[in-house]
C-alpha positions as CSV (number, residue, x, y, z in Angstrom):
1,M,0.4,0.0,0.0
2,S,2.9,2.4,0.9
3,N,4.2,2.6,-3.0
4,N,0.6,3.0,-3.9
5,L,0.1,6.1,-1.5
6,V,3.6,8.0,-2.7
7,K,2.0,7.6,-6.2
8,I,-1.6,8.8,-4.9
9,V,0.1,11.6,-2.8
10,N,2.5,12.5,-5.9
11,S,0.0,12.7,-8.9
12,P,-0.2,15.6,-11.0
13,V,-3.4,17.7,-10.9
14,S,-5.2,18.2,-14.3
15,S,-7.1,21.8,-14.7
16,A,-9.0,19.3,-16.6
17,S,-10.7,17.0,-14.2
18,L,-11.1,19.9,-11.5
19,W,-15.0,20.3,-11.8
20,N,-15.6,15.9,-12.9
21,G,-16.4,15.2,-9.9
22,A,-14.2,12.7,-9.7
23,H,-13.3,11.4,-6.1
24,K,-15.6,14.3,-4.6
25,I,-16.9,14.3,-0.9
26,P,-20.0,13.1,-0.9
27,W,-22.2,15.3,0.9
28,N,-25.1,13.8,-0.5
29,D,-24.1,10.1,1.0
30,P,-26.4,9.2,3.9
31,T,-23.5,8.1,6.3
32,F,-21.5,10.4,5.3
33,S,-24.4,13.2,5.3
34,A,-25.5,11.7,9.4
35,R,-21.6,12.5,10.6
36,I,-21.4,16.1,8.8
37,L,-25.2,16.5,10.5
38,R,-23.3,16.7,13.6
39,E,-20.8,18.9,13.3
40,H,-23.8,21.5,11.7
41,L,-25.4,20.8,15.2
42,S,-22.0,21.6,17.3
43,Q,-21.5,24.7,19.5
44,D,-17.8,23.9,19.4
45,H,-16.9,25.4,16.1
46,Q,-18.1,26.9,13.2
47,L,-16.6,24.8,10.6
48,A,-20.1,23.3,8.8
49,S,-22.7,26.3,10.7
50,R,-22.7,29.2,12.7
51,K,-22.7,29.4,16.1
52,T,-26.3,30.1,17.7
53,E,-25.7,33.5,18.5
54,V,-24.5,34.3,15.0
55,I,-27.1,32.8,14.0
56,T,-29.6,34.8,15.6
57,A,-27.8,37.7,14.9
58,Q,-27.8,37.3,10.7
59,I,-31.4,36.5,10.7
60,K,-32.1,39.7,12.6
61,W,-30.3,41.6,10.0
62,I,-31.8,39.8,7.1
63,H,-35.6,41.0,8.9
64,E,-34.5,44.5,8.8
65,N,-32.5,44.4,5.5
66,C,-34.6,42.3,3.1
67,L,-37.5,41.5,4.5
68,G,-38.8,44.6,6.2
69,S,-40.5,44.9,9.5
70,T,-42.4,42.0,11.1
71,S,-45.2,44.5,12.3
72,T,-46.2,45.1,8.8
73,N,-47.4,41.4,9.2
74,T,-46.6,41.7,4.9
75,P,-45.6,37.8,4.1
76,M,-42.6,37.0,1.7
77,N,-41.7,34.0,0.8
78,I,-38.2,32.4,1.0
79,L,-36.2,30.0,-0.4
80,D,-32.8,29.0,1.2
81,L,-30.4,27.3,-1.1
82,G,-28.1,24.3,0.8
83,C,-30.3,25.1,4.0
84,G,-28.5,22.4,5.8
85,P,-30.3,21.2,8.8
86,G,-32.5,24.2,9.0
87,L,-31.0,26.3,11.5
88,Y,-32.4,29.6,9.9
89,S,-35.5,28.4,9.0
90,R,-37.7,29.7,12.4
91,G,-36.3,32.8,13.0
92,L,-36.5,33.9,9.6
93,A,-40.6,33.1,9.0
94,A,-41.5,34.5,12.3
95,D,-44.6,33.1,11.7
96,I,-45.3,35.4,9.1
97,H,-43.1,34.9,6.5
98,K,-42.9,31.3,4.3
99,Y,-39.4,29.8,4.0
100,T,-38.8,26.9,2.2
101,G,-35.4,25.3,2.4
102,L,-33.4,23.1,-0.2
103,D,-29.8,20.9,0.3
104,F,-28.7,17.3,-1.1
105,G,-27.8,16.1,2.3
106,P,-30.3,13.7,3.6
107,A,-29.7,13.6,7.1
108,S,-29.5,17.5,7.2
109,I,-33.0,17.3,5.8
110,K,-34.8,14.8,8.0
111,H,-33.3,16.8,10.5
112,A,-34.5,20.2,9.4
113,Q,-38.0,18.0,8.8
114,Q,-38.2,16.5,12.0
115,E,-37.6,20.0,14.2
116,Y,-38.6,22.5,11.9
117,T,-41.4,21.9,9.6
118,I,-44.7,24.1,10.1
119,K,-46.8,23.4,7.4
120,G,-47.8,26.0,5.2
121,Q,-44.6,28.1,6.1
122,C,-41.3,25.7,7.0
123,E,-40.8,23.0,4.5
124,F,-37.9,21.3,3.4
125,V,-37.0,19.7,0.2
126,L,-33.8,17.2,-0.9
127,G,-32.2,18.1,-3.7
128,D,-29.4,19.5,-5.8
129,V,-29.4,22.9,-6.0
130,V,-28.1,22.8,-9.8
131,E,-31.2,20.7,-11.2
132,A,-33.9,21.2,-8.4
133,D,-37.0,23.6,-9.5
134,F,-36.9,26.8,-7.4
135,G,-40.3,27.8,-8.0
136,I,-41.5,31.0,-8.7
137,N,-42.3,34.5,-6.9
138,H,-39.8,34.2,-4.5
139,D,-38.9,37.9,-2.0
140,L,-36.1,36.9,-1.2
141,V,-33.6,33.7,-2.4
142,M,-30.3,33.3,0.0
143,M,-27.1,31.1,-0.2
144,I,-25.1,32.1,2.5
145,Y,-22.1,30.7,4.0
146,G,-19.6,30.8,0.9
147,E,-21.8,27.7,-0.8
148,L,-21.7,29.4,-4.3
149,N,-17.7,28.8,-4.4
150,V,-18.0,25.1,-4.7
151,F,-19.7,25.2,-7.6
152,S,-18.0,25.1,-10.9
153,P,-17.9,28.8,-13.2
154,Q,-21.0,26.9,-15.3
155,N,-23.0,25.7,-12.7
156,C,-22.4,29.1,-10.9
157,R,-24.5,31.2,-13.8
158,K,-27.4,28.4,-13.7
159,I,-27.8,28.3,-10.3
160,L,-27.9,32.5,-10.7
161,A,-30.0,32.3,-13.6
162,K,-32.7,29.7,-11.7
163,A,-32.6,32.7,-8.4
164,Y,-33.1,35.2,-10.9
165,S,-36.3,33.2,-12.6
166,A,-37.5,31.9,-9.2
167,L,-38.1,35.6,-7.6
168,G,-40.4,38.0,-7.9
169,P,-40.5,42.0,-9.2
170,G,-38.2,43.3,-7.0
171,G,-37.1,40.4,-5.6
172,T,-33.5,40.4,-3.3
173,L,-30.4,38.0,-3.9
174,L,-28.6,37.5,-0.8
175,I,-25.4,35.5,-1.3
176,E,-22.9,35.1,0.7
177,A,-19.0,33.9,-1.2
178,Q,-15.7,33.2,0.3
179,S,-12.8,35.6,-0.7
180,F,-10.4,35.2,-3.5
181,D,-7.1,36.0,-1.0
182,V,-8.4,33.8,1.7
183,I,-9.0,30.7,-0.9
184,K,-5.8,31.1,-2.8
185,G,-4.0,31.5,0.9
186,M,-5.2,28.1,2.4
187,A,-4.4,26.5,-1.5
188,E,-1.1,27.9,-0.8
189,S,-0.7,26.8,2.6
190,A,1.5,23.7,3.3
191,N,0.4,19.9,3.1
192,S,-0.8,18.2,6.2
193,W,-2.0,15.4,8.5
194,S,-3.7,14.2,11.0
195,S,-4.6,10.9,12.9
196,A,-8.0,10.1,14.8
197,E,-10.1,7.5,15.9
198,A,-13.3,9.1,14.2
199,G,-13.8,11.4,11.5
200,L,-15.6,13.3,9.1
201,F,-14.4,10.7,6.7
202,T,-14.6,7.5,8.1
203,E,-16.2,6.4,11.9
204,F,-12.5,3.9,11.9
205,P,-9.3,5.1,13.0
206,H,-7.4,6.4,10.2
207,I,-5.0,8.9,8.8
208,C,-5.6,11.5,6.7
209,L,-3.3,13.3,4.4
210,T,-4.6,16.8,3.2
211,E,-2.6,18.6,-0.1
212,N,-3.6,21.8,-0.8
213,N,-3.0,23.0,-4.6
214,W,-4.0,26.4,-5.9
215,L,-4.2,26.4,-10.1
216,A,-3.9,29.7,-10.8
217,D,-5.5,29.9,-14.3
218,E,-8.4,28.5,-13.2
219,S,-8.4,30.7,-9.9
220,T,-9.6,27.6,-8.3
221,S,-8.0,25.9,-4.9
222,L,-8.4,21.7,-4.9
223,Q,-8.1,20.3,-1.5
224,Q,-6.9,16.3,-1.6
225,F,-7.5,14.3,1.2
226,H,-6.1,10.7,1.2
227,V,-8.4,8.6,4.2
228,I,-5.9,5.4,4.9
229,T,-7.8,3.4,7.9
230,D,-6.0,0.4,9.8
231,D,-6.7,-2.0,7.3
232,D,-5.6,-3.2,4.4
233,N,-7.4,-1.4,1.8
234,E,-6.5,1.4,-0.2
235,P,-6.3,5.0,0.7
236,V,-9.7,6.7,-0.3
237,T,-9.1,10.8,-1.6
238,Y,-11.6,12.8,-1.5
239,R,-11.6,16.4,-3.3
240,S,-13.0,19.7,-2.6
241,T,-13.1,22.2,-4.8
242,T,-13.7,26.3,-4.7
243,K,-13.6,28.5,-7.1
244,A,-12.3,31.7,-6.2
245,W,-14.2,35.1,-7.8
246,T,-12.7,38.8,-7.6
247,E,-15.7,41.3,-6.2
248,D,-15.7,43.1,-9.5
249,E,-16.3,38.9,-11.1
250,L,-18.6,38.2,-8.4
251,E,-20.7,41.7,-9.5
252,G,-20.2,40.6,-13.1
253,L,-22.1,37.1,-12.6
254,F,-24.6,39.0,-11.0
255,G,-25.4,41.6,-13.4
256,E,-24.9,38.9,-16.3
257,A,-27.8,36.9,-14.6
258,G,-29.9,40.0,-14.8
259,F,-29.6,41.7,-11.3
260,S,-29.2,45.3,-10.9
261,G,-28.5,47.2,-7.7
262,I,-25.7,45.3,-6.2
263,H,-24.3,45.9,-3.1
264,K,-21.4,44.6,-1.0
265,H,-22.6,44.7,2.5
266,T,-19.9,45.6,5.8
267,D,-22.5,45.4,8.3
268,W,-23.4,41.6,8.1
269,P,-22.8,39.9,11.4
270,N,-19.9,37.2,10.8
271,A,-17.2,36.2,12.5
272,N,-15.4,35.2,10.0
273,D,-13.5,37.3,7.7
274,G,-12.9,35.7,4.9
275,L,-16.7,35.9,3.8
276,M,-18.3,38.8,2.2
277,L,-21.8,39.3,1.9
278,F,-24.0,40.7,-1.7
279,S,-27.5,41.8,-2.6
280,A,-29.1,42.3,-5.8
281,T,-32.2,43.1,-7.2
282,K,-34.9,42.0,-9.6
283,E,-36.2,44.6,-11.2
């Protein structure tokens, strides 16, 4: 196995294979999804979802800046792309608005459906945001926590075009993207390794070798996680691919999809300087 591992670790990275899905982290696999759900619900870190106090502050910001005062009693339709386990749902609905969450992690959607569903007000759909039907006449379509960056440029454009079609006139797009410099910096950081009795990739004792690659021509980060368990099986490799967009490029993407009134918000409650929030409007 050691010879195979050396071959795997030293394999050249091909730009042609960046978005072909090979070795992609299996976010929609039931067992993997159950493990990532534990991370979403943890209050010990903010690696999958924010801590409760940050979520509460962001919900308040969205009400004040995108949904208007709840005292107006004007119901609005909210579509949350990549909703995870539904941690924003009840707060955003606030007994007034209709919230729909879409995610392709089965454990997260099952948790959301069990904990947060209110028939006709808070509902959750299992599906891939690239292929799923977004519906129509939404007042707010949101995708936060840097999710847009994990899609290929082609699929980013597809998601934004679908979001535009899903909004009613005057509707708001809310996108939180990862900053170019942070993505590039992580991709250029040193390779590393870790060991654990159990973790995100397996429930068994293992070693994980992490390779970081920056593909400058594509402005894309490729992380490869080589997972070695205490048996005779070959190492399993998972890939995480992240596209870095400059602020001007992001604004260009929003404009290309038809949006106007594009604005970067510096007052967004956020404990992570590597993320930036944009809003845009469908006229």
